[in-house]
C-alpha positions in Angstrom: -7.2 16.5 -1.7 -11.2 15.1 -2.2 -9.9 14.7 -6.1 -6.7 13.5 -5.4 -8.3 10.9 -3.1 -10.4 10.0 -5.7 -8.1 9.4 -8.1 -5.3 7.5 -5.9 -8.6 5.0 -5.1 -8.9 4.7 -8.7 -5.1 3.8 -9.5 -5.5 1.3 -6.5 -8.7 -0.3 -7.9 -7.2 -0.4 -11.5 -4.2 -2.0 -10.4 -5.7 -4.6 -8.2 -8.4 -5.1 -11.1 -5.5 -5.7 -13.5 -3.4 -8.6 -12.0 -6.4 -10.3 -10.6 -5.8 -13.0 -12.6 -2.5 -13.9 -10.7 -3.5 -14.9 -7.0 -1.6 -12.9 -4.4 0.5 -10.4 -6.9 -1.2 -7.5 -6.4 0.3 -3.7 -6.4 -2.1 -2.1 -4.2 0.6 -2.7 -1.4 3.5 -1.2 -3.3 0.9 1.9 -4.4 -0.4 2.1 -0.8 2.9 2.5 0.4 4.1 5.1 -2.7 1.0 7.2 -1.3 2.0 6.9 2.5 5.5 7.8 1.9 4.9 10.9 -0.3 1.3 12.2 1.4 2.1 10.4 4.1 -1.4 10.6 6.7 -3.5 11.7 4.0 -3.1 8.3 2.9 -6.0 7.3 4.7 -8.9 9.5 3.2 -8.5 6.8 0.3 -8.3 3.1 1.5 -12.0 3.2 2.3 -12.8 4.7 -1.0 -10.6 1.9 -2.5 -12.6 -0.7 0.0 -16.1 0.6 -1.1 -15.2 0.3 -5.1 -14.0 -3.0 -4.1 -17.5 -3.7 -2.4 -19.3 -2.8 -5.3 -17.3 -4.7 -7.8 -16.6 -8.0 -6.2 -19.3 -7.7 -3.6 -20.3 -7.7 -0.2 -19.7 -10.5 1.4 -17.7 -11.6 5.2 -14.4 -10.3 3.5 -15.3 -7.1 2.9 -15.0 -5.6 6.6 -11.7 -6.9 7.0 -10.3 -4.5 4.1 -11.4 -1.9 6.4 -8.1 -2.1 8.4 -6.0 -4.4 6.6 -5.2 -1.8 4.1 -3.9 0.9 7.0 -1.4 -1.4 8.2 1.4 -0.9 4.9 0.2 2.8 5.2 0.9 3.3 8.8 4.0 1.0 8.4 5.3 3.4 5.7 4.8 6.6 7.6 6.6 5.5 10.8 9.2 4.4 8.5 9.8 7.4 7.0 9.7 9.4 10.3 12.3 7.4 11.9 14.4 7.9 9.0 14.3 5.3 7.0 15.4 5.6 3.3 16.8 2.3 2.2 14.3 0.6 0.1 15.1 -2.8 1.0 13.8 -1.9 4.4 10.6 -0.8 2.5 10.9 -3.9 0.8 11.0 -6.2 3.5 8.0 -4.2 5.3 6.0 -4.9 2.2 7.0 -8.3 2.3 6.1 -9.0 6.1 3.1 -7.0 5.4 2.2 -10.0 2.3 3.3 -12.9 4.7 0.8 -11.7 7.8 -2.0 -10.5 6.0 -3.6 -13.8 5.7 -3.5 -13.9 9.3 -5.2 -10.6 9.7 -7.9 -11.5 7.0 -8.7 -14.8 8.6 -9.6 -12.6 12.1 -14.0 -12.6 11.2 -13.6 -16.2 11.0 -12.7 -16.3 15.0 -16.2 -14.7 14.9 -17.7 -17.0 12.5 -16.7 -20.5 13.5 -14.6 -19.7 16.6 -10.4 -20.1 17.1 -10.0 -23.6 15.7 -11.8 -22.4 12.2 -9.6 -19.1 12.5 -6.1 -21.1 12.9 -7.3 -23.4 10.0 -8.4 -20.8 7.9 -5.3 -19.1 8.4 -2.9 -22.0 8.1 -4.5 -23.3 5.1 -3.5 -19.9 3.1 0.0 -19.8 3.8 1.1 -20.9 0.7 -0.3 -18.1 -1.0 0.6 -15.3 1.6 4.3 -16.8 0.9 3.6 -15.9 -2.9 1.9 -12.5 -1.7 5.2 -12.0 0.5 7.4 -12.8 -2.4 6.0 -10.8 -4.8 5.6 -7.7 -2.4 9.3 -8.1 -1.7 10.2 -8.3 -5.2 8.0 -5.6 -6.4 8.6 -3.0 -3.8 12.5 -3.8 -4.2 12.4 -2.7 -7.7 9.7 0.1 -7.8 9.2 1.6 -4.2 11.7 4.3 -4.0 11.6 5.2 -7.8 7.9 5.6 -7.4 7.9 7.2 -4.1 10.2 10.4 -5.4 8.7 10.7 -8.8 5.7 11.2 -6.9 6.6 13.3 -4.4 8.5 15.1 -6.4 5.4 15.7 -8.9 3.3 16.6 -5.2 5.7 19.4 -4.6 5.9 21.0 -8.1 1.7 20.8 -8.2 1.9 22.5 -5.0 0.3 19.5 -3.0 3.4 19.5 -0.8 5.0 22.6 0.8 8.3 21.0 1.7 10.9 19.7 -1.0 11.1 16.1 -0.9 13.8 14.3 0.8 16.1 13.8 -2.5 16.1 17.1 -3.6 16.8 18.8 0.2 20.1 19.3 -1.0 20.1 19.5 -4.9 18.3 22.8 -6.9 16.1 22.2 -9.8 15.2 25.0 -12.1 11.6 25.4 -13.0 11.7 22.5 -16.0 13.0 19.7 -13.8 16.8 19.7 -14.3 19.4 20.1 -11.8 21.6 23.6 -11.6 
């Protein structure tokens, strides 16, 4: 799992870097949610490595510690939704959109300690237009890609032996060695 965690972190960072020119449009939330859907709590081992990569490339500043806790939320939401039996793509897309909307609030928390409540509030409010873009992008990207990616990653994890149980989408199907349904 250590090698997988490193690989997942590298994919998160590559996805973030590839879309860094487009403000608040990212695939990090989607990928974290996919990892959490397929691997559950193992996803939490990936996040510190990803955040360390961010710090090494973008620099360590006041924003860096916020990423240590902010990326936990999408993974935790997915783990809890899956445990509750949610399988509808729109639920996961709404969760991703909501996360994009509240991202700015959680990101503003360090400003409470830097400049007080008024500074935190003004920082948060000034970022709401970006949070709206983040929410919309997360919703659309997750609505289209979350379930297909989650099912593929989960299926590959079963076939390679990373997961011992069959994924949800294969529970009632018989699949041969080459992946063709019987």
